N, C-alpha and C positions, 0 to 999 in steps of 0.2 A: 504494500500500500504506500502511495506517495505521501510524503510529509511536507509540511509548510512551516516555515521558520519566521519568527519575529526576531529582529536583530537591531540593537542600537550600535552605531559607530561613534567613536570619539574622533572628531575632526581636529586638524592641526590648530585651529583657532580656539580649541577647548569647548566648542559647542557639540551637541549631539544630534545625530540624524537617526531616525528610526524607520525601518522598512520591513517588508515581508518578501520572502522568496521561497523557492523550492530547492535552492542550492546555495547555501551560504558562501562556500568557497568561490564559486563562479561569480556570485554577486559582489563579493569583496573585490575580486580582481577587476570587475567592471568599474567599480567606484575608483579604484586606484589608477586604472588606465585613463579615466576621465573621458569616456566615450561621448558624454552629452555636456557640451559647454554651458548649457542652461540649467544643469542640475545643481541642487543645493551644495553637494559635496565637491563639485568641480574646483572652485577657487579655494576650497578648504582642505585640499589634499596636502600631505597624505592623511589617510583615515585609518583607524584601527578598529577591528571587530572586538568589542568588549564584552558581549554577552549574546546568547541566543537561546530560544526555547522552541521546541517542536510541537506541532499540532497536526491532528489527523485531517482536519477540514480547512479549506482555504477561508471559509467564512469565520471560523473561530480565530484563525491567525490574524485576519484583517480587523476583527473586533478588538483583539489585544493590541495590535499595532496602533489603532486609533486612541486607545486608552493611554498607552505609554507616550505617544506623541504629545498628549496634553498634560503630562505630568511635569512637575517642577524639576529643576536641575537636581535638587537634593534628593528627591524621590527616585529619579533615574539612577543617581549614584548609589543609593541604597540597594536598588535592584541589582546593579552591576556588581556590587560588593557582596551580594548574597545576604544582605541584612533584611530579610523578608519581614522580620518582626517590626521594623520601623515603617513599613509601607502604610499601614493604617494611620499611624501617628502623623506621618508627613502628608497625608491626604486631608488633614483637617485645615480648613480655611482659617487664616488668622487675620484677615482684613478687618479693619475697625468696623465696617458696616455689616459684617457677617451676622446672620440671624442668631447664631449660637452665642453671640456676645451681647445680645439684646438685654438679657437679664442683668448682666454686669453693668451695662450703661444705665439701665433703669434704677438699679440700686445706688449707683453713684449720684444720679440726679436727685434721688430721694434724700441722700445724705448731704446734698449741697455741694458736691464736687463739680 
């Protein structure tokens, strides 16, 4: 059965690119060769394959790829380092306007802060 892989690359400018493929070695070589001058990785070469995971269906791989692409840098780095226990913690939004902080804001307002 064919497998599909989600893979983040670390680019030379320290950014991350996440993609999906059925052959990680071939896809890495394509990124390194720079076949598409309009690709995100082209001006950021060399790139390094830093992690990948296999999936049985292309739809499952694409779903995970979309999730990882939207993750913060810290969350991607936790994944790459195998610190899976941190993923949930790093998924928590810490913006001042986030609904989970509403109770804290209301309490401060009541206390006159």
